[in-house]
All heavy atoms as a GROMACS GRO file, in nm:
protein
  617
    1MET      N    1   0.387   0.740  -0.751
    1MET     CA    2   0.517   0.780  -0.802
    1MET      C    3   0.606   0.655  -0.791
    1MET      O    4   0.618   0.601  -0.689
    1MET     CB    5   0.573   0.893  -0.723
    1MET     CG    6   0.702   0.952  -0.771
    1MET     SD    7   0.774   1.078  -0.679
    1MET     CE    8   0.642   1.193  -0.663
    2LYS      N    9   0.676   0.629  -0.903
    2LYS     CA   10   0.766   0.514  -0.896
    2LYS      C   11   0.907   0.556  -0.849
    2LYS      O   12   0.950   0.671  -0.851
    2LYS     CB   13   0.788   0.455  -1.038
    2LYS     CG   14   0.650   0.386  -1.082
    2LYS     CD   15   0.668   0.321  -1.212
    2LYS     CE   16   0.545   0.252  -1.255
    2LYS     NZ   17   0.559   0.178  -1.373
    3ASN      N   18   0.980   0.460  -0.795
    3ASN     CA   19   1.113   0.489  -0.736
    3ASN      C   20   1.206   0.537  -0.844
    3ASN      O   21   1.294   0.624  -0.816
    3ASN     CB   22   1.177   0.370  -0.667
    3ASN     CG   23   1.102   0.332  -0.542
    3ASN    OD1   24   1.047   0.424  -0.478
    3ASN    ND2   25   1.117   0.213  -0.491
    4SER      N   26   1.191   0.495  -0.974
    4SER     CA   27   1.281   0.538  -1.072
    4SER      C   28   1.259   0.685  -1.108
    4SER      O   29   1.355   0.750  -1.156
    4SER     CB   30   1.270   0.449  -1.199
    4SER     OG   31   1.133   0.467  -1.242
    5GLU      N   32   1.138   0.736  -1.086
    5GLU     CA   33   1.096   0.868  -1.121
    5GLU      C   34   1.153   0.967  -1.015
    5GLU      O   35   1.159   1.090  -1.026
    5GLU     CB   36   0.953   0.892  -1.144
    5GLU     CG   37   0.902   0.804  -1.252
    5GLU     CD   38   0.744   0.817  -1.258
    5GLU    OE1   39   0.690   0.878  -1.177
    5GLU    OE2   40   0.690   0.747  -1.343
    6CYS      N   41   1.172   0.923  -0.892
    6CYS     CA   42   1.203   1.005  -0.772
    6CYS      C   43   1.341   0.995  -0.734
    6CYS      O   44   1.389   0.902  -0.687
    6CYS     CB   45   1.106   0.954  -0.668
    6CYS     SG   46   1.114   1.056  -0.519
    7SER      N   47   1.426   1.103  -0.758
    7SER     CA   48   1.562   1.093  -0.715
    7SER      C   49   1.590   1.172  -0.586
    7SER      O   50   1.657   1.123  -0.500
    7SER     CB   51   1.649   1.156  -0.832
    7SER     OG   52   1.612   1.287  -0.855
    8ASP      N   53   1.530   1.289  -0.571
    8ASP     CA   54   1.552   1.372  -0.447
    8ASP      C   55   1.429   1.378  -0.364
    8ASP      O   56   1.403   1.486  -0.307
    8ASP     CB   57   1.610   1.508  -0.484
    8ASP     CG   58   1.742   1.494  -0.552
    8ASP    OD1   59   1.818   1.408  -0.517
    8ASP    OD2   60   1.764   1.585  -0.635
    9CYS      N   61   1.352   1.273  -0.364
    9CYS     CA   62   1.219   1.278  -0.298
    9CYS      C   63   1.223   1.242  -0.158
    9CYS      O   64   1.308   1.148  -0.120
    9CYS     CB   65   1.123   1.184  -0.374
    9CYS     SG   66   0.953   1.177  -0.313
   10LEU      N   67   1.149   1.308  -0.071
   10LEU     CA   68   1.146   1.276   0.070
   10LEU      C   69   1.096   1.129   0.097
   10LEU      O   70   1.148   1.056   0.176
   10LEU     CB   71   1.057   1.368   0.145
   10LEU     CG   72   1.042   1.349   0.293
   10LEU    CD1   73   1.178   1.354   0.367
   10LEU    CD2   74   0.950   1.449   0.354
   11MET      N   75   0.999   1.081   0.014
   11MET     CA   76   0.943   0.947   0.028
   11MET      C   77   1.047   0.847   0.001
   11MET      O   78   1.054   0.736   0.073
   11MET     CB   79   0.828   0.926  -0.066
   11MET     CG   80   0.704   0.990  -0.018
   11MET     SD   81   0.650   0.945   0.144
   11MET     CE   82   0.609   0.768   0.122
   12LYS      N   83   1.138   0.860  -0.095
   12LYS     CA   84   1.244   0.764  -0.122
   12LYS      C   85   1.336   0.758  -0.007
   12LYS      O   86   1.388   0.646   0.032
   12LYS     CB   87   1.321   0.809  -0.247
   12LYS     CG   88   1.412   0.700  -0.293
   12LYS     CD   89   1.459   0.722  -0.431
   12LYS     CE   90   1.549   0.608  -0.481
   12LYS     NZ   91   1.576   0.613  -0.613
   13ASP      N   92   1.370   0.872   0.050
   13ASP     CA   93   1.463   0.872   0.170
   13ASP      C   94   1.395   0.801   0.284
   13ASP      O   95   1.457   0.726   0.364
   13ASP     CB   96   1.495   1.012   0.214
   13ASP     CG   97   1.583   1.087   0.110
   13ASP    OD1   98   1.649   1.014   0.030
   13ASP    OD2   99   1.584   1.205   0.111
   14LEU      N  100   1.269   0.817   0.305
   14LEU     CA  101   1.195   0.748   0.416
   14LEU      C  102   1.187   0.604   0.389
   14LEU      O  103   1.197   0.522   0.492
   14LEU     CB  104   1.047   0.808   0.426
   14LEU     CG  105   1.040   0.954   0.492
   14LEU    CD1  106   0.901   1.004   0.479
   14LEU    CD2  107   1.090   0.956   0.634
   15GLN      N  108   1.170   0.562   0.269
   15GLN     CA  109   1.167   0.423   0.237
   15GLN      C  110   1.310   0.353   0.260
   15GLN      O  111   1.309   0.243   0.315
   15GLN     CB  112   1.134   0.393   0.091
   15GLN     CG  113   0.978   0.425   0.062
   15GLN     CD  114   0.957   0.427  -0.090
   15GLN    OE1  115   1.041   0.421  -0.168
   15GLN    NE2  116   0.828   0.426  -0.117
   16LYS      N  117   1.412   0.425   0.226
   16LYS     CA  118   1.547   0.373   0.252
   16LYS      C  119   1.566   0.359   0.408
   16LYS      O  120   1.626   0.254   0.448
   16LYS     CB  121   1.649   0.463   0.198
   16LYS     CG  122   1.672   0.453   0.053
   16LYS     CD  123   1.779   0.551   0.002
   16LYS     CE  124   1.800   0.552  -0.147
   16LYS     NZ  125   1.907   0.644  -0.187
   17LEU      N  126   1.529   0.463   0.478
   17LEU     CA  127   1.545   0.458   0.623
   17LEU      C  128   1.463   0.340   0.686
   17LEU      O  129   1.513   0.271   0.767
   17LEU     CB  130   1.498   0.601   0.677
   17LEU     CG  131   1.515   0.607   0.830
   17LEU    CD1  132   1.657   0.594   0.874
   17LEU    CD2  133   1.448   0.735   0.877
   18HIS      N  134   1.339   0.322   0.640
   18HIS     CA  135   1.254   0.214   0.690
   18HIS      C  136   1.320   0.077   0.661
   18HIS      O  137   1.325  -0.014   0.751
   18HIS     CB  138   1.122   0.225   0.614
   18HIS     CG  139   1.027   0.118   0.665
   18HIS    ND1  140   1.009   0.006   0.595
   18HIS    CD2  141   0.949   0.106   0.776
   18HIS    CE1  142   0.931  -0.074   0.656
   18HIS    NE2  143   0.883  -0.013   0.765
   19ARG      N  144   1.377   0.061   0.542
   19ARG     CA  145   1.439  -0.070   0.506
   19ARG      C  146   1.570  -0.089   0.593
   19ARG      O  147   1.585  -0.201   0.641
   19ARG     CB  148   1.475  -0.074   0.361
   19ARG     CG  149   1.361  -0.101   0.271
   19ARG     CD  150   1.406  -0.136   0.127
   19ARG     NE  151   1.487  -0.028   0.067
   19ARG     CZ  152   1.435   0.073  -0.008
   19ARG    NH1  153   1.301   0.081  -0.024
   19ARG    NH2  154   1.513   0.165  -0.062
   20LEU      N  155   1.643   0.012   0.614
   20LEU     CA  156   1.762  -0.001   0.701
   20LEU      C  157   1.725  -0.033   0.842
   20LEU      O  158   1.791  -0.125   0.903
   20LEU     CB  159   1.839   0.135   0.686
   20LEU     CG  160   1.967   0.134   0.777
   20LEU    CD1  161   2.070   0.047   0.720
   20LEU    CD2  162   2.023   0.282   0.778
   21LEU      N  163   1.631   0.039   0.893
   21LEU     CA  164   1.598   0.009   1.038
   21LEU      C  165   1.529  -0.131   1.051
   21LEU      O  166   1.557  -0.194   1.147
   21LEU     CB  167   1.493   0.110   1.088
   21LEU     CG  168   1.539   0.252   1.109
   21LEU    CD1  169   1.433   0.346   1.139
   21LEU    CD2  170   1.645   0.254   1.218
   22GLU      N  171   1.456  -0.170   0.948
   22GLU     CA  172   1.394  -0.305   0.953
   22GLU      C  173   1.508  -0.412   0.951
   22GLU      O  174   1.503  -0.512   1.029
   22GLU     CB  175   1.311  -0.329   0.834
   22GLU     CG  176   1.227  -0.450   0.835
   22GLU     CD  177   1.140  -0.461   0.718
   22GLU    OE1  178   1.170  -0.506   0.613
   22GLU    OE2  179   1.014  -0.422   0.742
   23ARG      N  180   1.617  -0.392   0.867
   23ARG     CA  181   1.721  -0.486   0.864
   23ARG      C  182   1.792  -0.492   0.994
   23ARG      O  183   1.833  -0.602   1.046
   23ARG     CB  184   1.823  -0.446   0.748
   23ARG     CG  185   1.789  -0.517   0.625
   23ARG     CD  186   1.902  -0.498   0.521
   23ARG     NE  187   1.849  -0.420   0.418
   23ARG     CZ  188   1.899  -0.303   0.376
   23ARG    NH1  189   2.013  -0.263   0.414
   23ARG    NH2  190   1.843  -0.236   0.283
   24LYS      N  191   1.822  -0.382   1.058
   24LYS     CA  192   1.890  -0.374   1.194
   24LYS      C  193   1.811  -0.444   1.294
   24LYS      O  194   1.866  -0.516   1.371
   24LYS     CB  195   1.917  -0.229   1.232
   24LYS     CG  196   2.007  -0.148   1.145
   24LYS     CD  197   2.146  -0.180   1.176
   24LYS     CE  198   2.237  -0.087   1.090
   24LYS     NZ  199   2.371  -0.111   1.110
   25VAL      N  200   1.682  -0.425   1.298
   25VAL     CA  201   1.598  -0.487   1.397
   25VAL      C  202   1.591  -0.642   1.384
   25VAL      O  203   1.604  -0.714   1.473
   25VAL     CB  204   1.453  -0.427   1.399
   25VAL    CG1  205   1.357  -0.511   1.483
   25VAL    CG2  206   1.461  -0.285   1.448
   26VAL      N  207   1.574  -0.674   1.249
   26VAL     CA  208   1.574  -0.813   1.221
   26VAL      C  209   1.698  -0.888   1.254
   26VAL      O  210   1.701  -0.998   1.311
   26VAL     CB  211   1.540  -0.850   1.073
   26VAL    CG1  212   1.561  -0.985   1.031
   26VAL    CG2  213   1.391  -0.804   1.047
   27GLU      N  214   1.811  -0.821   1.232
   27GLU     CA  215   1.953  -0.879   1.268
   27GLU      C  216   1.962  -0.907   1.421
   27GLU      O  217   2.022  -1.005   1.465
   27GLU     CB  218   2.062  -0.797   1.223
   27GLU     CG  219   2.078  -0.791   1.077
   27GLU     CD  220   2.184  -0.688   1.029
   27GLU    OE1  221   2.242  -0.615   1.119
   27GLU    OE2  222   2.208  -0.680   0.909
   28LYS      N  223   1.899  -0.826   1.500
   28LYS     CA  224   1.912  -0.835   1.646
   28LYS      C  225   1.811  -0.924   1.710
   28LYS      O  226   1.826  -0.978   1.820
   28LYS     CB  227   1.893  -0.700   1.714
   28LYS     CG  228   1.999  -0.592   1.683
   28LYS     CD  229   1.966  -0.468   1.746
   28LYS     CE  230   2.079  -0.366   1.708
   28LYS     NZ  231   2.059  -0.237   1.783
   29MET      N  232   1.717  -0.974   1.622
   29MET     CA  233   1.615  -1.072   1.680
   29MET      C  234   1.672  -1.210   1.676
   29MET      O  235   1.761  -1.246   1.598
   29MET     CB  236   1.494  -1.063   1.590
   29MET     CG  237   1.418  -0.937   1.593
   29MET     SD  238   1.274  -0.940   1.473
   29MET     CE  239   1.162  -1.049   1.568
   30PRO      N  240   1.626  -1.292   1.768
   30PRO     CA  241   1.662  -1.433   1.768
   30PRO      C  242   1.617  -1.506   1.650
   30PRO      O  243   1.507  -1.471   1.593
   30PRO     CB  244   1.603  -1.496   1.901
   30PRO     CG  245   1.517  -1.385   1.953
   30PRO     CD  246   1.542  -1.258   1.884
   31GLU      N  247   1.680  -1.604   1.601
   31GLU     CA  248   1.648  -1.678   1.475
   31GLU      C  249   1.509  -1.734   1.482
   31GLU      O  250   1.433  -1.734   1.394
   31GLU     CB  251   1.754  -1.784   1.451
   31GLU     CG  252   1.728  -1.863   1.318
   31GLU     CD  253   1.756  -1.770   1.199
   31GLU    OE1  254   1.829  -1.684   1.198
   31GLU    OE2  255   1.681  -1.796   1.100
   32GLU      N  256   1.470  -1.792   1.598
   32GLU     CA  257   1.342  -1.859   1.609
   32GLU      C  258   1.233  -1.757   1.603
   32GLU      O  259   1.113  -1.800   1.574
   32GLU     CB  260   1.330  -1.938   1.739
   32GLU     CG  261   1.345  -1.869   1.863
   32GLU     CD  262   1.492  -1.856   1.910
   32GLU    OE1  263   1.580  -1.912   1.840
   32GLU    OE2  264   1.510  -1.800   2.015
   33ALA      N  265   1.249  -1.636   1.629
   33ALA     CA  266   1.147  -1.533   1.619
   33ALA      C  267   1.150  -1.460   1.484
   33ALA      O  268   1.047  -1.408   1.433
   33ALA     CB  269   1.152  -1.431   1.731
   34ARG      N  270   1.254  -1.460   1.424
   34ARG     CA  271   1.274  -1.382   1.294
   34ARG      C  272   1.193  -1.431   1.182
   34ARG      O  273   1.116  -1.364   1.120
   34ARG     CB  274   1.425  -1.386   1.259
   34ARG     CG  275   1.454  -1.307   1.141
   34ARG     CD  276   1.611  -1.315   1.108
   34ARG     NE  277   1.688  -1.290   1.225
   34ARG     CZ  278   1.813  -1.321   1.234
   34ARG    NH1  279   1.888  -1.378   1.136
   34ARG    NH2  280   1.882  -1.300   1.341
   35GLU      N  281   1.197  -1.567   1.153
   35GLU     CA  282   1.135  -1.627   1.048
   35GLU      C  283   0.976  -1.615   1.058
   35GLU      O  284   0.913  -1.579   0.960
   35GLU     CB  285   1.179  -1.766   1.024
   35GLU     CG  286   1.315  -1.787   0.975
   35GLU     CD  287   1.337  -1.719   0.840
   35GLU    OE1  288   1.253  -1.725   0.754
   35GLU    OE2  289   1.442  -1.660   0.829
   36PRO      N  290   0.921  -1.648   1.170
   36PRO     CA  291   0.781  -1.632   1.182
   36PRO      C  292   0.726  -1.486   1.162
   36PRO      O  293   0.621  -1.462   1.100
   36PRO     CB  294   0.741  -1.688   1.320
   36PRO     CG  295   0.852  -1.766   1.357
   36PRO     CD  296   0.974  -1.711   1.290
   37LEU      N  297   0.801  -1.392   1.200
   37LEU     CA  298   0.760  -1.255   1.194
   37LEU      C  299   0.768  -1.196   1.050
   37LEU      O  300   0.684  -1.134   0.997
   37LEU     CB  301   0.841  -1.165   1.288
   37LEU     CG  302   0.802  -1.169   1.436
   37LEU    CD1  303   0.900  -1.083   1.514
   37LEU    CD2  304   0.657  -1.118   1.461
   38LEU      N  305   0.879  -1.244   0.978
   38LEU     CA  306   0.893  -1.209   0.841
   38LEU      C  307   0.785  -1.278   0.759
   38LEU      O  308   0.728  -1.212   0.656
   38LEU     CB  309   1.028  -1.242   0.787
   38LEU     CG  310   1.134  -1.164   0.847
   38LEU    CD1  311   1.281  -1.217   0.797
   38LEU    CD2  312   1.128  -1.019   0.811
   39GLU      N  313   0.747  -1.397   0.792
   39GLU     CA  314   0.641  -1.474   0.723
   39GLU      C  315   0.503  -1.396   0.741
   39GLU      O  316   0.420  -1.386   0.660
   39GLU     CB  317   0.635  -1.619   0.760
   39GLU     CG  318   0.533  -1.699   0.685
   39GLU     CD  319   0.548  -1.707   0.536
   39GLU    OE1  320   0.661  -1.691   0.487
   39GLU    OE2  321   0.438  -1.717   0.470
   40ALA      N  322   0.483  -1.362   0.871
   40ALA     CA  323   0.351  -1.293   0.897
   40ALA      C  324   0.344  -1.155   0.827
   40ALA      O  325   0.241  -1.120   0.775
   40ALA     CB  326   0.346  -1.275   1.055
   41LYS      N  327   0.455  -1.092   0.816
   41LYS     CA  328   0.462  -0.954   0.741
   41LYS      C  329   0.423  -0.989   0.592
   41LYS      O  330   0.344  -0.909   0.536
   41LYS     CB  331   0.594  -0.894   0.758
   41LYS     CG  332   0.609  -0.768   0.676
   41LYS     CD  333   0.754  -0.720   0.678
   41LYS     CE  334   0.770  -0.600   0.594
   41LYS     NZ  335   0.901  -0.554   0.578
   42LYS      N  336   0.475  -1.091   0.538
   42LYS     CA  337   0.451  -1.123   0.400
   42LYS      C  338   0.303  -1.158   0.378
   42LYS      O  339   0.245  -1.114   0.294
   42LYS     CB  340   0.532  -1.241   0.357
   42LYS     CG  341   0.515  -1.296   0.217
   42LYS     CD  342   0.599  -1.405   0.186
   42LYS     CE  343   0.564  -1.480   0.053
   42LYS     NZ  344   0.636  -1.599   0.029
   43GLN      N  345   0.248  -1.246   0.473
   43GLN     CA  346   0.108  -1.285   0.456
   43GLN      C  347   0.013  -1.158   0.483
   43GLN      O  348  -0.091  -1.150   0.414
   43GLN     CB  349   0.076  -1.393   0.562
   43GLN     CG  350   0.145  -1.518   0.539
   43GLN     CD  351   0.104  -1.585   0.404
   43GLN    OE1  352  -0.015  -1.571   0.371
   43GLN    NE2  353   0.199  -1.646   0.344
   44MET      N  354   0.051  -1.074   0.570
   44MET     CA  355  -0.032  -0.948   0.592
   44MET      C  356  -0.030  -0.865   0.471
   44MET      O  357  -0.135  -0.812   0.434
   44MET     CB  358   0.028  -0.874   0.717
   44MET     CG  359  -0.057  -0.763   0.760
   44MET     SD  360  -0.210  -0.830   0.830
   44MET     CE  361  -0.288  -0.690   0.891
   45ARG      N  362   0.082  -0.840   0.403
   45ARG     CA  363   0.093  -0.764   0.284
   45ARG      C  364   0.010  -0.829   0.176
   45ARG      O  365  -0.067  -0.755   0.104
   45ARG     CB  366   0.235  -0.757   0.235
   45ARG     CG  367   0.249  -0.667   0.116
   45ARG     CD  368   0.403  -0.656   0.077
   45ARG     NE  369   0.485  -0.613   0.185
   45ARG     CZ  370   0.605  -0.683   0.214
   45ARG    NH1  371   0.648  -0.771   0.137
   45ARG    NH2  372   0.680  -0.643   0.314
   46LEU      N  373   0.005  -0.954   0.153
   46LEU     CA  374  -0.067  -1.033   0.053
   46LEU      C  375  -0.223  -1.013   0.086
   46LEU      O  376  -0.298  -0.988  -0.003
   46LEU     CB  377  -0.032  -1.181   0.046
   46LEU     CG  378   0.104  -1.207  -0.006
   46LEU    CD1  379   0.140  -1.358  -0.002
   46LEU    CD2  380   0.111  -1.164  -0.160
   47ALA      N  381  -0.261  -1.028   0.212
   47ALA     CA  382  -0.397  -1.017   0.249
   47ALA      C  383  -0.450  -0.869   0.226
   47ALA      O  384  -0.561  -0.850   0.170
   47ALA     CB  385  -0.416  -1.048   0.396
   48LEU      N  386  -0.364  -0.768   0.256
   48LEU     CA  387  -0.411  -0.638   0.239
   48LEU      C  388  -0.423  -0.604   0.089
   48LEU      O  389  -0.513  -0.537   0.044
   48LEU     CB  390  -0.307  -0.546   0.301
   48LEU     CG  391  -0.334  -0.392   0.296
   48LEU    CD1  392  -0.471  -0.367   0.370
   48LEU    CD2  393  -0.234  -0.319   0.362
   49ARG      N  394  -0.330  -0.656   0.013
   49ARG     CA  395  -0.334  -0.639  -0.135
   49ARG      C  396  -0.467  -0.697  -0.192
   49ARG      O  397  -0.533  -0.635  -0.265
   49ARG     CB  398  -0.214  -0.702  -0.200
   49ARG     CG  399  -0.207  -0.673  -0.356
   49ARG     CD  400  -0.093  -0.743  -0.423
   49ARG     NE  401   0.029  -0.701  -0.361
   49ARG     CZ  402   0.140  -0.762  -0.374
   49ARG    NH1  403   0.148  -0.881  -0.431
   49ARG    NH2  404   0.257  -0.716  -0.313
   50GLY      N  405  -0.498  -0.819  -0.148
   50GLY     CA  406  -0.624  -0.888  -0.194
   50GLY      C  407  -0.748  -0.805  -0.145
   50GLY      O  408  -0.844  -0.796  -0.227
   51PHE      N  409  -0.746  -0.758  -0.028
   51PHE     CA  410  -0.853  -0.681   0.029
   51PHE      C  411  -0.880  -0.555  -0.056
   51PHE      O  412  -0.991  -0.518  -0.095
   51PHE     CB  413  -0.828  -0.643   0.166
   51PHE     CG  414  -0.939  -0.558   0.231
   51PHE    CD1  415  -1.064  -0.606   0.254
   51PHE    CD2  416  -0.914  -0.423   0.255
   51PHE    CE1  417  -1.166  -0.524   0.314
   51PHE    CE2  418  -1.017  -0.341   0.304
   51PHE     CZ  419  -1.136  -0.390   0.332
   52LEU      N  420  -0.773  -0.480  -0.090
   52LEU     CA  421  -0.781  -0.362  -0.172
   52LEU      C  422  -0.825  -0.389  -0.315
   52LEU      O  423  -0.915  -0.314  -0.359
   52LEU     CB  424  -0.648  -0.288  -0.171
   52LEU     CG  425  -0.603  -0.220  -0.034
   52LEU    CD1  426  -0.464  -0.165  -0.046
   52LEU    CD2  427  -0.699  -0.130   0.008
   53LYS      N  428  -0.778  -0.496  -0.363
   53LYS     CA  429  -0.819  -0.522  -0.507
   53LYS      C  430  -0.965  -0.562  -0.507
   53LYS      O  431  -1.040  -0.517  -0.592
   53LYS     CB  432  -0.744  -0.650  -0.553
   53LYS     CG  433  -0.602  -0.613  -0.602
   53LYS     CD  434  -0.536  -0.737  -0.658
   53LYS     CE  435  -0.394  -0.699  -0.704
   53LYS     NZ  436  -0.324  -0.817  -0.761
   54GLN      N  437  -1.021  -0.637  -0.406
   54GLN     CA  438  -1.160  -0.665  -0.393
   54GLN      C  439  -1.235  -0.540  -0.376
   54GLN      O  440  -1.344  -0.528  -0.437
   54GLN     CB  441  -1.184  -0.774  -0.280
   54GLN     CG  442  -1.323  -0.809  -0.260
   54GLN     CD  443  -1.383  -0.886  -0.388
   54GLN    OE1  444  -1.304  -0.958  -0.459
   54GLN    NE2  445  -1.511  -0.873  -0.415
   55ALA      N  446  -1.199  -0.458  -0.288
   55ALA     CA  447  -1.272  -0.334  -0.263
   55ALA      C  448  -1.281  -0.238  -0.391
   55ALA      O  449  -1.384  -0.186  -0.414
   55ALA     CB  450  -1.206  -0.248  -0.148
   56LEU      N  451  -1.168  -0.240  -0.465
   56LEU     CA  452  -1.167  -0.164  -0.591
   56LEU      C  453  -1.260  -0.221  -0.694
   56LEU      O  454  -1.333  -0.150  -0.766
   56LEU     CB  455  -1.028  -0.147  -0.646
   56LEU     CG  456  -0.941  -0.058  -0.568
   56LEU    CD1  457  -0.794  -0.064  -0.621
   56LEU    CD2  458  -0.988   0.091  -0.562
   57ARG      N  459  -1.263  -0.351  -0.701
   57ARG     CA  460  -1.355  -0.421  -0.793
   57ARG      C  461  -1.498  -0.392  -0.760
   57ARG      O  462  -1.581  -0.368  -0.844
   57ARG     CB  463  -1.343  -0.572  -0.793
   57ARG     CG  464  -1.234  -0.614  -0.896
   57ARG     CD  465  -1.232  -0.761  -0.910
   57ARG     NE  466  -1.092  -0.810  -0.885
   57ARG     CZ  467  -1.057  -0.894  -0.801
   57ARG    NH1  468  -1.135  -0.964  -0.728
   57ARG    NH2  469  -0.927  -0.927  -0.788
   58GLU      N  470  -1.536  -0.390  -0.631
   58GLU     CA  471  -1.670  -0.366  -0.584
   58GLU      C  472  -1.709  -0.213  -0.617
   58GLU      O  473  -1.820  -0.190  -0.654
   58GLU     CB  474  -1.692  -0.392  -0.436
   58GLU     CG  475  -1.688  -0.540  -0.404
   58GLU     CD  476  -1.702  -0.567  -0.258
   58GLU    OE1  477  -1.715  -0.478  -0.179
   58GLU    OE2  478  -1.693  -0.686  -0.221
   59ALA      N  479  -1.616  -0.130  -0.598
   59ALA     CA  480  -1.636   0.018  -0.625
   59ALA      C  481  -1.656   0.033  -0.766
   59ALA      O  482  -1.753   0.104  -0.807
   59ALA     CB  483  -1.523   0.104  -0.569
   60GLU      N  484  -1.584  -0.030  -0.869
   60GLU     CA  485  -1.603  -0.019  -1.004
   60GLU      C  486  -1.730  -0.078  -1.046
   60GLU      O  487  -1.802  -0.020  -1.132
   60GLU     CB  488  -1.487  -0.096  -1.068
   60GLU     CG  489  -1.359  -0.026  -1.065
   60GLU     CD  490  -1.245  -0.098  -1.132
   60GLU    OE1  491  -1.264  -0.206  -1.185
   60GLU    OE2  492  -1.131  -0.054  -1.125
   61ALA      N  493  -1.774  -0.192  -0.985
   61ALA     CA  494  -1.912  -0.251  -1.018
   61ALA      C  495  -2.017  -0.152  -0.981
   61ALA      O  496  -2.127  -0.141  -1.055
   61ALA     CB  497  -1.920  -0.387  -0.949
   62CYS      N  498  -2.005  -0.088  -0.865
   62CYS     CA  499  -2.110   0.009  -0.816
   62CYS      C  500  -2.124   0.121  -0.916
   62CYS      O  501  -2.236   0.170  -0.951
   62CYS     CB  502  -2.077   0.054  -0.679
   62CYS     SG  503  -2.203   0.159  -0.606
   63ILE      N  504  -2.004   0.176  -0.961
   63ILE     CA  505  -2.002   0.291  -1.052
   63ILE      C  506  -2.068   0.244  -1.181
   63ILE      O  507  -2.141   0.325  -1.241
   63ILE     CB  508  -1.858   0.336  -1.071
   63ILE    CG1  509  -1.812   0.404  -0.948
   63ILE    CG2  510  -1.855   0.438  -1.190
   63ILE    CD1  511  -1.664   0.444  -0.946
   64GLU      N  512  -2.044   0.116  -1.225
   64GLU     CA  513  -2.108   0.078  -1.359
   64GLU      C  514  -2.262   0.066  -1.345
   64GLU      O  515  -2.337   0.094  -1.433
   64GLU     CB  516  -2.043  -0.055  -1.396
   64GLU     CG  517  -1.905  -0.052  -1.449
   64GLU     CD  518  -1.836  -0.181  -1.469
   64GLU    OE1  519  -1.915  -0.288  -1.455
   64GLU    OE2  520  -1.716  -0.181  -1.513
   65LYS      N  521  -2.302   0.026  -1.223
   65LYS     CA  522  -2.452   0.009  -1.209
   65LYS      C  523  -2.522   0.139  -1.187
   65LYS      O  524  -2.630   0.156  -1.237
   65LYS     CB  525  -2.476  -0.072  -1.080
   65LYS     CG  526  -2.444  -0.220  -1.087
   65LYS     CD  527  -2.469  -0.284  -0.957
   65LYS     CE  528  -2.435  -0.437  -0.966
   65LYS     NZ  529  -2.463  -0.494  -0.830
   66HIS      N  530  -2.457   0.238  -1.122
   66HIS     CA  531  -2.512   0.369  -1.092
   66HIS      C  532  -2.414   0.476  -1.147
   66HIS      O  533  -2.341   0.536  -1.067
   66HIS     CB  534  -2.532   0.388  -0.942
   66HIS     CG  535  -2.605   0.274  -0.884
   66HIS    ND1  536  -2.739   0.260  -0.904
   66HIS    CD2  537  -2.570   0.174  -0.809
   66HIS    CE1  538  -2.779   0.154  -0.834
   66HIS    NE2  539  -2.678   0.094  -0.774
   67PRO      N  540  -2.413   0.504  -1.281
   67PRO     CA  541  -2.318   0.598  -1.329
   67PRO      C  542  -2.355   0.741  -1.273
   67PRO      O  543  -2.469   0.776  -1.256
   67PRO     CB  544  -2.348   0.600  -1.484
   67PRO     CG  545  -2.475   0.533  -1.497
   67PRO     CD  546  -2.501   0.445  -1.386
   68VAL      N  547  -2.254   0.815  -1.257
   68VAL     CA  548  -2.263   0.949  -1.201
   68VAL      C  549  -2.323   1.043  -1.316
   68VAL      O  550  -2.253   1.047  -1.423
   68VAL     CB  551  -2.136   0.998  -1.150
   68VAL    CG1  552  -2.149   1.145  -1.098
   68VAL    CG2  553  -2.094   0.911  -1.034
   69LYS      N  554  -2.428   1.110  -1.302
   69LYS     CA  555  -2.479   1.200  -1.397
   69LYS      C  556  -2.442   1.342  -1.353
   69LYS      O  557  -2.486   1.381  -1.243
   69LYS     CB  558  -2.630   1.177  -1.417
   69LYS     CG  559  -2.664   1.041  -1.472
   69LYS     CD  560  -2.815   1.033  -1.480
   69LYS     CE  561  -2.853   0.888  -1.525
   69LYS     NZ  562  -3.003   0.875  -1.528
   70SER      N  563  -2.377   1.414  -1.440
   70SER     CA  564  -2.358   1.554  -1.404
   70SER      C  565  -2.477   1.638  -1.429
   70SER      O  566  -2.553   1.623  -1.525
   70SER     CB  567  -2.243   1.608  -1.488
   70SER     OG  568  -2.269   1.604  -1.622
   71ARG      N  569  -2.495   1.726  -1.335
   71ARG     CA  570  -2.611   1.821  -1.347
   71ARG      C  571  -2.558   1.959  -1.356
   71ARG      O  572  -2.464   1.998  -1.289
   71ARG     CB  573  -2.698   1.812  -1.222
   71ARG     CG  574  -2.755   1.674  -1.208
   71ARG     CD  575  -2.846   1.671  -1.079
   71ARG     NE  576  -2.755   1.648  -0.969
   71ARG     CZ  577  -2.786   1.674  -0.838
   71ARG    NH1  578  -2.901   1.709  -0.810
   71ARG    NH2  579  -2.695   1.665  -0.748
   72GLY      N  580  -2.621   2.042  -1.449
   72GLY     CA  581  -2.590   2.178  -1.461
   72GLY      C  582  -2.642   2.259  -1.351
   72GLY      O  583  -2.752   2.242  -1.293
   73ILE      N  584  -2.573   2.363  -1.317
   73ILE     CA  585  -2.612   2.452  -1.205
   73ILE      C  586  -2.645   2.593  -1.261
   73ILE      O  587  -2.559   2.649  -1.341
   73ILE     CB  588  -2.509   2.475  -1.100
   73ILE    CG1  589  -2.466   2.337  -1.034
   73ILE    CG2  590  -2.532   2.573  -0.993
   73ILE    CD1  591  -2.350   2.341  -0.939
   74LYS      N  592  -2.764   2.638  -1.241
   74LYS     CA  593  -2.804   2.768  -1.297
   74LYS      C  594  -2.795   2.871  -1.190
   74LYS      O  595  -2.849   2.851  -1.080
   74LYS     CB  596  -2.943   2.755  -1.351
   74LYS     CG  597  -2.959   2.660  -1.463
   74LYS     CD  598  -3.098   2.664  -1.525
   74LYS     CE  599  -3.107   2.566  -1.634
   74LYS     NZ  600  -3.247   2.554  -1.689
   75LEU      N  601  -2.739   2.977  -1.216
   75LEU     CA  602  -2.726   3.089  -1.126
   75LEU      C  603  -2.829   3.197  -1.163
   75LEU      O  604  -2.849   3.230  -1.283
   75LEU     CB  605  -2.580   3.145  -1.127
   75LEU     CG  606  -2.474   3.058  -1.086
   75LEU    CD1  607  -2.330   3.125  -1.098
   75LEU    CD2  608  -2.493   3.012  -0.937
   76GLU      N  609  -2.888   3.252  -1.068
   76GLU     CA  610  -2.982   3.360  -1.092
   76GLU      C  611  -2.928   3.497  -1.048
   76GLU      O  612  -2.849   3.510  -0.970
   76GLU     CB  613  -3.108   3.334  -1.004
   76GLU     CG  614  -3.182   3.205  -1.063
   76GLU     CD  615  -3.310   3.177  -0.980
   76GLU    OE1  616  -3.356   3.267  -0.899
   76GLU    OE2  617  -3.365   3.074  -0.994
   0.00000   0.00000   0.00000
């Protein structure tokens, strides 16, 4: 679900709350700790995105190699 589609959604409220709390915590952190943590968060997000894309590609390749064949069920 995209943010533009969701006006009164609980997830949108939780996302707003998360961003607000993150900003408050970052403001209270010392400058020398703030930048490395934000960079680590960015790198972790990029690594996770790459891992998920790779896993999805492997799953699609597996499905292409072994297509799922539906079988009929006969009831007696």
